C-alpha atoms as one frame of an Amber mdcrd trajectory, in Angstrom:
protein
  -2.955  12.373   8.271  -1.981  12.509  11.640  -2.188  16.319  12.001   1.111
  17.624   9.958   1.688  20.466   7.898   3.147  21.100   4.633   5.708  23.318
   4.082   5.185  25.619   2.077   7.145  27.938  -0.890   6.744  31.673  -1.142
   8.119  34.374  -3.167  10.922  35.759  -1.457  12.921  38.374  -4.086  15.901
  36.549  -5.244  14.846  36.212  -8.492  18.558  37.508  -9.629  20.544  34.395
  -8.168  17.944  31.996  -9.712  15.541  31.735  -6.799  12.242  31.833  -7.892
  10.881  30.383  -4.451  12.224  29.868  -1.334  11.250  27.552   2.125   9.772
  30.296   4.704  11.943  30.187   7.230   9.489  29.873  10.141   8.289  26.711
   8.291   8.208  24.001  10.990   9.843  20.739  10.476   7.430  17.604   9.471
   6.741  15.220  12.917   6.743  12.066  12.372   4.182   9.938  13.996   4.132
   8.822  17.746   3.631   5.130  18.814   0.123   6.312  20.098  -0.644   7.475
  16.987   0.436   4.856  14.997  -1.707   2.546  17.501  -4.404   4.822  17.819
  -4.686   4.790  13.439  -4.119   1.069  13.994  -7.100   0.005  15.943  -9.209
   2.601  13.336  -8.809   1.262  10.441  -8.445  -2.747  11.210 -11.156  -2.842
  13.795  -9.090  -4.120  16.972  -5.665  -6.059  16.999  -4.225  -9.019  15.565
  -5.779  -7.953  12.547  -3.204  -7.784   9.436  -3.457  -4.027   7.953  -1.700
  -2.622   4.953   0.894  -0.535   5.654  -0.319   1.804   2.908  -3.425   2.090
   4.931  -1.721   4.975   7.124  -0.958   7.260   4.329   1.981   8.066   4.571
   4.833   8.173   1.828   6.720   5.178   1.287   9.977   7.030   2.996   7.976
   7.840   5.795   6.474   4.707   6.284  10.055   2.938   5.981  11.636   5.197
   8.172   8.780   4.875  11.390   8.317   1.456  10.972  11.830   0.799  10.643
  12.191   2.355  13.579   9.933   0.706  15.530  10.989  -2.767  13.939  14.653
  -1.897  15.867  13.554  -0.995  19.294  13.313  -4.742  20.962  10.282  -3.637
  23.146   7.992  -2.086  20.725   9.004  -4.387  18.258   7.635  -7.343  19.713
   4.147  -6.030  19.516   4.850  -5.609  15.592   4.375  -8.232  13.335   4.955
  -7.596   9.787   4.186  -9.955   6.861   4.627  -9.703   3.147   1.572 -10.717
   1.558   1.547 -10.779  -2.942  -0.197  -7.894  -4.261  -4.038  -8.363  -5.207
  -5.054  -8.740  -8.692  -6.215  -5.213  -8.046  -2.857  -4.066  -7.032  -3.930
  -2.928  -3.561  -0.802  -4.211  -1.559   2.474  -2.365  -1.693   5.985  -3.560
  -0.593   7.832  -1.420   1.531  11.217  -2.076   3.014  11.800  -2.531   6.791
  14.844  -2.611   7.562  15.864  -4.380   4.441  13.242  -6.815   4.176  10.156
  -6.319   1.988   6.931  -5.944   4.144   3.228  -4.882   2.865   1.129  -5.690
   6.326   1.520  -5.383   9.922  -0.473  -6.294  13.068  -0.265  -5.305  16.272
  -0.833  -7.071  19.675  -3.202  -5.906  22.210  -0.284  -5.870  24.588   1.595
  -2.789  23.421  -0.696  -0.966  25.388   1.072  -2.176  27.905   4.550   0.040
  27.441   2.224   3.452  26.384
């Protein structure tokens, strides 16, 4: 979604030790999206600042969503521009809940002033 590369497995010849596949040692660790990446994705999907956007729309795993947005929420200079809300799931189940620093959240709206800190 944000230009990550997924690590692959390959045959490595250690079947005698019970390892049929192993991680290629040159596989790069998966990078988290930057603040700029999140803002750009938010603007693209929400159509502008101030509109609540489901956290699921960012296309990250549950763990990655909670970790990335938790980091932004813990930083005072960033968190004042993030407005998390918890909206009950629609009848079609389109809203997912995440735990951002211990609180259930489903949506985020960003203030336009966030661009002042980039």
